[in-house]
N, C-alpha and C positions, 0 to 999 in steps of 0.2 A: 235724709235717712240714718237711724241706727244699724248699722253691723257690728258685726266681732270678728275678730283676728285671732288665732289662735298663737299666744306668744311661744317662745323656747322650753318653757317651764312651766308649760300647761295650761296657765292662766288665761282669763279671755280678755283681748284687747278692746273696751269699748272705741267703736269708731264713729262719728259723726263725719257721714258722706255728703258734699254738696258740689252739685255741676257734674259729677262723674257721670251723669248721663247722658252727657254732651257726646253722642261720636264724633266732633268735630275739634275737640277741644285742644288746644294749644300744648297744653301742660298740666302733669300732677303737681299741686302743691299739697307736701305733708307740713300738718300745722303742731306745732308743739306747744302748750299753751303754759301760763306761769304761774308761781305758787299761787296755789290755794285755789287757782280756778278750776275748770274743766271746759270742753268742748263745746260745749252749746253757748258757752260766751264770747266765742269767735263766731258765730254763727251770722252775723251781722258782716263781718269784713270781708267774710268765704263768699258769702250771697256775691258780695260785689265784684270779686275777682271771678264769682262763676259767671257774672256777666258782663265780664270782659274776656269770657272764652276758655276759662282755666276751671279746671276739678278740683276740690281739695278734701280730703282727709285728714277730719281732725281727731287726734286721739286723746284718750282722756291717762294722764301719766298715772304711774303706779302710787296708791297713796291718795288719789283724788277722784272725784267725779263721784257718782252714784255708789255707793258700798254694795259690794256684792252680797253681803250677808244683811244687808237692811242697816249695821250698825256704822254709827260714826266715828266709832272708837277706832277704827280702821282708815281713816285719815291722816296722814302724816307718817304712815308707817310703810317703810320700802326694805323689800329683800337687800338692796345694793343700790349701787347708784347705776352699775353695769347694767341692771334691768330696764334702766330708759332707755339706753343706748341699744342694746338688743330690741325693745318694742319698737324703734324708730326702724330699724334692719328688718324687723319682721313687718310692716306695716308697707315697708319700701316695696318687700317683695309679692304684697297683696296690691298693691298698684302697678308692678308689673304685670301681674297675672289678670287684673281688669283691663287693663288697657295697655296690650303690647305694641314696645314699639314709641310710646309717646312720653315724651321728655318727663322728668321728675327733677322739683325744686322743692327744698328744705326753708320752712319759715320759723323761727321760734320768737318769744317773746320772754325777756326775765328771766327766767329759772330755765325755761323752754329753749331762749336763748343759749343760754348754757349748754344745753343737753344737746341741741343741733351742734354746734365748736363742736365739744369733744365726741361725738359720733364721729365728725369728719378725722380728728384728731386722731382717732382709735385707728383710722384705718391707713391703710398704704395711699399713698399718691394717686395708682391708679385704679383702688377702689374707689376713692373720691369721687371720679371722672365718671359714676352712675346717675350723677347729680350734674344739671347743668349749672346753678349756682344756689347760692342760700342768703337767706334773709334774716337779719339776728337784731332785734330792736330790744334796745335797751339790757343787753344781756347780764346777767348776773357773772361776774367774772371777778367781783367785792362786791362789800357792802360798802353804802357811804362812808360808813365810820367802822373801819377795818377792825377786827378782832386784834388785839396785842399778841404776841407768844406765848404769853401764859394763860390767858384765856383761852387762848388756843390748844396748848399742852392738857388745860382741866377736863375742856370739852373731848378731846379724845378719850380721856381715861372713862369719863362718862359713858361714852357711846360704847365703850365695851361694858361697863358693869349695869348699865341703865337703859340699853340698847331702845328701847320702845317707851319710855316716859318722855310723854310730851310736854313741849312750850308751846301757849299759845301766843301769836303775832296778832292782838288787835287790828282789826281795820283802819283806816286812815285816810278817809278820800283825797285829804289834801295833798296826801303824797302820791296818789295816781293821776289824777286827771282834776282840771283847770272846770272842765266840764261837768256840774253838778251831780247833774242825772245823771249821767253816762255813770259815771265813778259809784254813785249808792246803785244803781245795776248789777253791778259787779258784787260788790261788798256787802249788799242786801238781798243775793242771789241766796236760794236754798242751799244750794252744794259749796258755797266760799265759805272756809273753814279756818282755816288761818293756824293749823296745829302742824308743828313738823317735832320730831323725836328726835332726843338728843343723835343719834346715828344716822339718822337723815340729813341735819346739820351740818354734821362732822364730815358725809361722806360730799356734799354739793362743797361744803370749802376746799376739800382735798380735789374734789374737780375743776374746780376754779384754778388750782395752783398746776394742775396738770395741762390746761387748757394755754396759761400765760406761758409755763415754762416751752410748749410743744408753737407757739403761734407761726413759727417761721414753718412750719410744713404746711399748712392749709395750702391745697392747691388746686380750689374753683374760686370764680368769682363770688365774693360776697361782700354785701350791701347793710355796712354795719349803720342802724339809725341811733342817734344818739338823742336823751333830750336834753337842752341846757340850763332845765330850770330840776334837773334831778335830784333827789333826797332819798333815795331808796337804794340803788347800786353806786357803783363807782364809777365816775366820767372818767378819770386819769388812767386807772384799768384799761377802759376800753379806745384811750387813744393810745396807750402803749403795745395791747395787743394790735391795733392796725398800723402801728411803727414796724413792730416786729412782723409781720405779715406781709408789709411792703405790698407791691402792686396786685395782690389778690382781692385788697380789701378798699372798697369805696367809704368812704366815711361821709356822713353827712349829719348835721346837727339839727334840730326843730327848735323852734320854741314854743316846749311844750314840759309838762310832767314825765314820770315814768312810763305813762301807756299811752304811747305816742297813738295806738289805732282807736283809744277813745277819746282822746282830746281834741282840741277845735284846729288842728295841724291834720286831723285823720283823711281829709279828703286827697291835700299832698301827698301823703305817705302812700294812700292806696296806690294813687296816679304813679309815686316812685316806683312802689314796687310791680305794679302792672309793666311799666317800661324798663323796669332792670330785667326782668324776666324775659320780656318779650326781646331785650340785645342779644340774649344769647340763643335766641331760638332758629331752626331752619328758616328761611324764607321762599 
């Protein structure tokens, strides 16, 4: 079921709701999708989580999903990185309204994993405790081949003078999943777009720096899933983050490409999510 949540700036946040009608749900999981994707691409894993007794709210990130004006020129354009964070917080308040007293967990993949971490790390430790735990799958904390200092500097200039000029990253199925059918199901989806503006890219890279600098301030149990065949984001950055965060992070590596939830280890990963969240719920 699709619902909408009003954002702080008045924008309507599209939400895909799955399993929320279960009056006995164990927890609500707020799901933050990856770059170029949208909420519908997480319906399958959300359905499996629903069968395990969890309700899921999957939001379309800014610059993603169904364009509000019908124009795909909107894809890859954002007002600022903080809008990603604010939208998570607004959906959190909606979850509390829909299911008072039910525990809430966060789950994000790739760009969405970075958004989850940035949401938490921009809060006080007391504020983070409104979530029982977090799942971050292949989070974008750095690119597989990081930009050098000169490139970052040039991008920063472009983001100021040409903020809404977009570049397009062509889909590369072989980097996402070894399951060709599932990979095509993502990249051939009507609303998988591949666009990001100079401003959006610069904002994301700055958010990566922020998360790495603040890793030690993570205050809730976090399951960090790493794909050992990763060629999209940077595994070394993930390991460094886990080391800085210390006991707050449980790191597990999967024999998988970037989208573990769509690869051949997806069943194991789904069970791990269910078990991890379940271990922090009242018994």
